[in-house]
C-alpha positions in Angstrom: -58.8 26.0 -58.3 -60.5 29.0 -57.7 -58.9 32.2 -57.5 -61.5 33.9 -55.9 -61.3 31.1 -52.8 -58.3 33.2 -51.2 -59.8 36.9 -52.4 -60.6 38.7 -48.8 -62.6 42.0 -49.6 -62.2 43.5 -46.2 -58.0 43.1 -46.8 -56.0 45.8 -48.3 -55.6 45.1 -52.3 -52.4 44.1 -53.4 -50.4 45.7 -56.2 -50.8 44.1 -59.6 -47.2 42.6 -59.3 -48.2 40.8 -56.1 -50.7 39.7 -56.9 -49.9 38.3 -59.9 -47.1 36.4 -58.0 -49.3 35.3 -54.9 -51.4 33.2 -57.8 -48.4 31.5 -59.8 -46.9 30.2 -56.1 -50.4 29.2 -55.2 -51.0 27.6 -58.4 -47.1 26.2 -58.0 -47.6 24.3 -54.6 -50.7 22.2 -56.1 -48.8 21.0 -58.6 -48.2 17.4 -57.2 -44.0 16.7 -56.9 -42.3 14.5 -59.4 -39.5 12.2 -57.8 -36.2 12.2 -58.1 -35.5 9.5 -60.7 -31.7 9.3 -59.2 -32.9 8.8 -55.5 -34.3 5.2 -55.4 -35.4 5.5 -51.8 -38.2 7.8 -53.3 -40.0 5.1 -54.9 -39.8 2.4 -52.1 -42.5 1.4 -50.0 -42.3 3.2 -46.1 -42.8 -0.3 -44.9 -39.8 -1.6 -46.8 -37.8 1.9 -45.8 -38.9 1.0 -42.0 -37.5 -2.5 -42.3 -34.1 -0.3 -44.1 -33.9 1.4 -41.1 -34.2 -0.9 -38.6 -31.8 -3.2 -40.3 -29.0 -0.8 -40.6 -29.7 -0.2 -36.8 -29.3 -3.7 -36.2 -26.2 -3.7 -38.2 -24.7 -0.8 -35.8 -25.9 -2.8 -33.0 -24.0 -5.5 -34.2 -20.9 -3.5 -34.5 -21.2 -2.1 -30.8 -21.9 -5.6 -29.3 -19.0 -7.0 -31.7 -16.2 -4.7 -30.2 -17.4 -4.9 -26.5 -16.9 -8.7 -27.0 -13.5 -8.4 -28.2 -12.9 -5.3 -25.7 -14.2 -7.9 -22.7 -12.1 -11.1 -24.9 -8.9 -8.6 -24.3 -9.5 -7.8 -20.5 -10.1 -11.9 -20.4 -6.5 -12.7 -22.2 -4.8 -10.2 -19.9 -6.2 -11.1 -16.5 -5.4 -15.0 -17.9 -1.5 -13.9 -18.6 -1.3 -12.4 -15.0 -2.6 -15.4 -13.5 -0.4 -17.6 -15.5 2.7 -15.5 -14.6 1.5 -15.4 -11.2 0.8 -19.2 -11.4 4.6 -19.7 -12.7 6.1 -16.9 -9.6 4.2 -19.2 -7.2 5.7 -22.4 -8.8 9.3 -20.8 -8.5 8.7 -19.8 -5.0 7.5 -23.3 -3.5 10.9 -24.8 -5.5 12.7 -22.5 -4.2 11.3 -23.2 -0.8 12.0 -27.1 -1.4 15.4 -26.5 -2.4 16.1 -25.3 1.2 16.0 -22.2 3.0 17.0 -18.7 0.8 20.5 -17.1 1.8 20.7 -14.9 4.3 21.1 -11.2 3.1 21.2 -8.5 6.0 23.0 -6.8 6.6 24.7 -6.8 3.4 28.2 -7.1 4.0 31.2 -6.8 1.2 32.2 -10.3 0.5 36.0 -10.3 2.2 34.6 -9.1 5.9 34.7 -12.2 7.9 30.7 -11.3 9.4 28.1 -13.0 7.5 24.9 -12.0 6.8 22.7 -13.0 10.0 19.2 -13.0 8.5 17.4 -12.6 5.3 15.5 -9.5 4.5 13.7 -8.7 0.9 10.6 -6.6 0.6 9.6 -7.1 -2.6 9.5 -10.7 -2.8 8.4 -11.6 0.4 5.8 -9.1 1.3 2.7 -8.5 -0.4 2.4 -5.4 -1.9 -0.9 -4.2 0.2 1.3 -4.4 3.7 4.8 -4.2 1.8 4.7 0.0 3.2 4.0 -1.1 7.0 7.4 -3.3 6.5 9.3 -0.9 5.1 8.3 2.1 7.1 9.3 -0.2 10.6 12.6 -0.9 8.6 12.8 3.0 8.6 11.6 3.9 11.9 14.2 1.5 12.9 17.2 2.8 11.0 16.1 6.6 12.0 15.7 5.4 15.7 19.6 3.8 15.5 20.7 7.2 13.8 19.0 9.4 16.4 20.8 7.2 19.1 24.1 8.0 17.6 23.6 11.6 17.5 22.2 11.8 21.4 25.4 10.3 22.0 26.7 13.6 20.6 24.7 15.5 22.5 25.4 14.2 25.7 28.9 14.6 25.2 28.2 18.2 24.3 26.8 18.2 27.5 29.3 16.4 29.5 31.6 19.4 27.8 29.6 22.1 29.1 27.6 21.1 32.7 28.8 21.3 35.7 25.8 19.8 38.0 27.8 15.8 37.8 25.5 13.9 36.2 26.7 14.9 32.9 28.8 11.8 32.7 26.7 9.3 33.5 24.5 10.0 31.1 26.9 10.0 28.8 28.1 6.8 29.4 24.2 5.8 29.8 23.7 7.1 26.2 27.3 4.9 24.7 25.3 1.9 26.4 22.1 2.7 24.8 24.0 2.6 20.9 25.0 -0.5 21.8 22.1 -2.6 23.2 19.5 -0.4 21.6 19.5 -1.0 17.8 19.9 -4.9 17.6 17.5 -5.3 20.5 14.8 -3.8 18.8 15.4 -4.7 15.1 15.3 -8.7 16.6 12.6 -7.5 19.2 9.8 -6.1 16.9 11.2 -5.3 13.7 11.8 -8.7 12.6 8.6 -9.5 14.5 6.8 -7.4 11.7 8.5 -8.7 8.9 7.4 -12.5 9.7 4.2 -11.7 10.3 3.5 -9.5 7.0 5.8 -12.8 5.2 3.4 -15.1 6.6 0.0 -13.6 5.5 2.0 -13.7 1.9 2.6 -17.1 2.7 -0.4 -18.3 3.6 -2.3 -16.2 0.5 0.3 -17.8 -2.1 -1.2 -21.5 -1.9 -2.9 -24.0 0.3 0.2 -26.4 0.1 2.2 -23.7 1.4 -0.1 -23.7 4.6 -0.2 -27.2 5.6 3.7 -27.2 5.1 4.1 -24.2 7.7 0.8 -25.7 9.8 2.2 -29.5 9.8 6.0 -28.3 10.4 6.4 -25.4 12.9 9.4 -24.3 14.1 11.4 -21.4 15.2 12.2 -19.8 12.1 8.8 -20.7 10.1 6.7 -19.4 12.9 2.9 -17.9 12.1 1.7 -14.6 12.3 -0.3 -14.5 15.2 3.1 -15.2 17.4 4.6 -12.7 16.3 1.7 -9.8 15.9 1.7 -10.7 19.5 5.7 -10.7 20.4 5.0 -7.3 17.9 3.0 -5.5 19.8 4.2 -6.1 23.4 7.7 -5.3 22.1 6.7 -2.1 20.1 4.5 -1.3 23.0 7.7 -1.3 25.4 9.3 0.9 22.3 7.3 3.6 22.6 7.2 3.7 26.0 11.3 4.0 25.9 10.8 7.0 23.2 8.5 8.6 25.2 10.7 8.8 28.4 13.8 10.0 26.3 12.1 12.5 24.8 12.0 14.0 28.3 15.3 14.0 29.0 15.8 12.3 32.3 19.3 12.8 33.9 21.1 9.6 34.5 19.5 7.7 31.6 21.3 8.5 28.5 19.0 11.0 26.8 18.7 14.8 25.9 15.3 15.7 26.3 13.4 18.6 26.9 14.0 18.9 30.8 17.9 18.8 31.3 18.2 20.8 27.4 16.4 23.6 29.0 18.5 23.9 31.9 21.7 23.4 29.7 20.1 27.4 28.4 22.4 29.1 31.2 25.5 27.2 30.4 25.7 26.9 26.1 23.0 28.4 23.9 24.4 26.5 21.0 24.3 23.3 22.9 20.6 24.0 24.5 19.6 23.8 20.7 21.5 20.8 19.8 19.8 18.8 22.7 15.9 20.4 22.4 16.6 19.1 18.6 17.4 15.9 19.4 14.4 16.0 21.6 11.9 17.4 19.0 13.4 13.8 16.9 12.6 11.4 19.8 8.8 13.2 20.3 8.5 12.8 16.2 9.5 9.1 16.2 7.3 9.0 19.1 4.4 10.0 17.1 4.9 8.1 13.9 5.6 4.6 16.4 1.9 5.8 17.5 0.9 5.7 13.9 2.7 2.2 12.9 1.2 0.5 15.9 -2.1 2.0 14.6 -2.1 0.7 11.6 -0.7 -2.9 12.0 -3.1 -3.1 14.6 -6.1 -2.5 12.0 -4.5 -4.7 9.4 -3.9 -7.2 12.1 -7.4 -6.9 13.1 -8.5 -7.6 9.2 -5.6 -10.3 8.9 -7.8 -13.6 11.0 -4.7 -13.4 13.4 -5.7 -13.6 16.7 -4.5 -14.1 20.8 -5.9 -17.6 20.5 -4.2 -18.5 17.5 -1.0 -17.6 18.8 -1.4 -19.2 21.7 -2.4 -22.5 19.7 0.7 -21.7 17.4 3.0 -21.2 19.8 2.4 -24.8 21.7 2.2 -26.7 18.2 5.9 -25.5 18.3 6.6 -26.5 21.5 5.5 -29.7 20.6 7.3 -29.9 17.2 10.2 -29.5 19.2 9.9 -31.6 21.7 9.0 -34.4 19.4 12.3 -33.6 16.7 14.5 -33.6 19.9 12.9 -37.1 21.5 13.3 -38.6 17.6 17.1 -37.6 17.3 18.1 -38.7 21.1 20.1 -42.4 20.5 
């Protein structure tokens, strides 16, 4: 290459050293590069290099695919193990049902007690996980209401001690009657129907064979969910009305509430505060009852139960009882 090709007469003259280095660099850039003998890719054809890169990408993609398949296989094995576990539990449950009714375990009484448990209650085994909290909430609400009735009896006793109007005595007597009557009435009136309704949903989901057994052989102990839902809604609505009346505190009705609690402020401040606390607890239980019936109704709408099914279940249960009674006649 002629060095005069890069000469520009209008540019500033370069020093002698820079001019020599510029010529040296230009000559060096024009010298052809010699491939490195230790790099085999320098001697390969570009097409071969492209094929090698594609092959490497395929190998990487195959590795990712294998990992994804292994992950999928692990998930399928876990699901199969879960289904196998549920099937074994279902078989054990069916065997227990065929062997006979499970023993009663509530109330939990000591072995030496002459009274025995009257019902069976096992939330973990009988109630499905998606609605188990409703059954537990109903049971906790029943316990809280029973305890509040005892507390209310203490409040009416305090009101009877400090009161001077003449209505304190009947109020205290009515509170004792409420303690004796309301806990068993509410337990069998709305708590057990709720428990049975949610338990029947579990038995319906478990196996078609269980559904056939339940619908072919209805009895008083295996009534279906629609009838239990209907009984729960009726009895629990009555329970809400009773709690609202109790939180008002009307004399002669057996409860400490806002009305008779405020009237006690003139006689005794501590008794007034005690009765107001009881009234607030009655109000809180009323709010929790409203929340529970709302959530149970939402679950009832999605469970497939209906009033028509409840009527059919009551009719079939009555027909079954009549047929078994007729067959047992001599």
